[in-house]
N, C-alpha and C positions, 0 to 999 in steps of 0.2 A: 563842329559838324562831323569831322572825321571820327571823333570819339563816339558819337552817337551811332554812327554807322557800324563801327567796330563792335560796340556793345550789343546792338541789334543782331549782328551776325553771330556773336558769341552765344546769345540767348537761343537763337535758332538751332545752333549746333548742340547746345546743352539739351534742349528739348528733344532733338532727334536722338541723341544718345540715351536720354532717360526713357523715351518711348521704346527704344529697342531693348533696353534692360527690362522694362515692364512686360514686354511681349514674351521674352524667353521663358519665364516661369509658367505663363499660360500655355505655351506650346508644349512644355514638358509635362504639364498636367494633362493636356489633351492626349499626348502620346501614350500616357499610362491608361487612360480611360477609354480610348477609341482604338478599334482594331487598326493595325498598321496599313492594311490595304486601302483605307479611306484616303490616305495621302497620295496614293497612286492615281486617284481621279484627277488631281490637280494638273497632271501632265497630259491628260486626254481631252484636248479642246473640243473635239467632236462630241464626246459624251456629255461634257458640260453644256454645250450648246443645246443638245437634245433635251437635257434635263431642264434647262432654262425655258425653252419653248413650251415644254409640257407644263411646267409649274405656272408659267404666265397664262397659258390657256385655261388652266384650272383655277385661276385666282379670282373667281367670282362665285359668290354663294350659290347662285342659281346653277352654275355649271357643276359645282360640287354635288348639288342635289341630283342633277341629271346623271352624273357619273355613278353616284351611289345606287340609283335605280338600275342603271345599265349593268352594274356589277353582278346583278342577279341573273342577267341574260338579256337576250334580244327583246326590244320593245318597239311598238309603233308610236308615232308621234302623239296620237290621241291618248294613249296610256300614260305617257309622260306628262302631258297637259293635265290629265285628271289627277294624277298623283301629286303633282307640284302645286296645282291650283293657280295657274296663270294663263295667259292667252297663248293660242297656237303660234301667233306671230312672234311673241317673245321667246318661246321655246325654240322655234325655227331659227331665230337669230343666234341663239346660244349653240344650238346643234351645228350650225354653219361654221362657227368659230372652232368648235372642237374637231369638226371634220377637216377643216382647212389645215389644222395643225397635225393631222394624222392620229389623233387620239381615239377617235371613233370612226367607224365605217358604216355606210348605209347601203341598203339594197332595196330595190323597188319590186313589189309584187302586186301587179294590177295597179290599183289606185293608192295602195298603202306603201308607206316608206318605213322600213325597219332599220333600227339603229342598234349597234352593238359596240363594245370595246374590243378593238382588234389587237391590242398590244398587251401581252401578259404583264409587262412592267407597270403599265397603268393600273391594271387590276390589283397588282400588289400594292401600289401607292394608295389606292382607294381603300384597300383592306387595312393598311397601316393607319391611314387617316381616321377610319372608323374606330379602330382599336384605341388610338390615342385620344381622340376628341369626343367620341360618342360612348366610350366604355362598353363596346360591344363584345 
């Protein structure tokens, strides 16, 4: 039994060492291809948290559509409904999620609710998303 435990322990150590050896070449390749300031983000927990919240809020196809529409300027709910082709209730739910995460802002004018993207970083993310995935 002791030999089995030792052998298992040895294999675990070997795998750990091997995994570390395999990671090093990848990291050095990344360091050559990626600007050095990208590694600075790792130490900024607050920025990483903000990025994670934004990406999670945007991680639904309907919300990406809404943000693409709003990237061109302020819109009322009905304009979004007409452009996307779903119900007002569905759009309102998605707008609520985006607003709760601080990605969009809303203002009321009479009976109409206007929505816009309030953060320039989100506009930039949407622009990059469109360039990468939509060949715009």
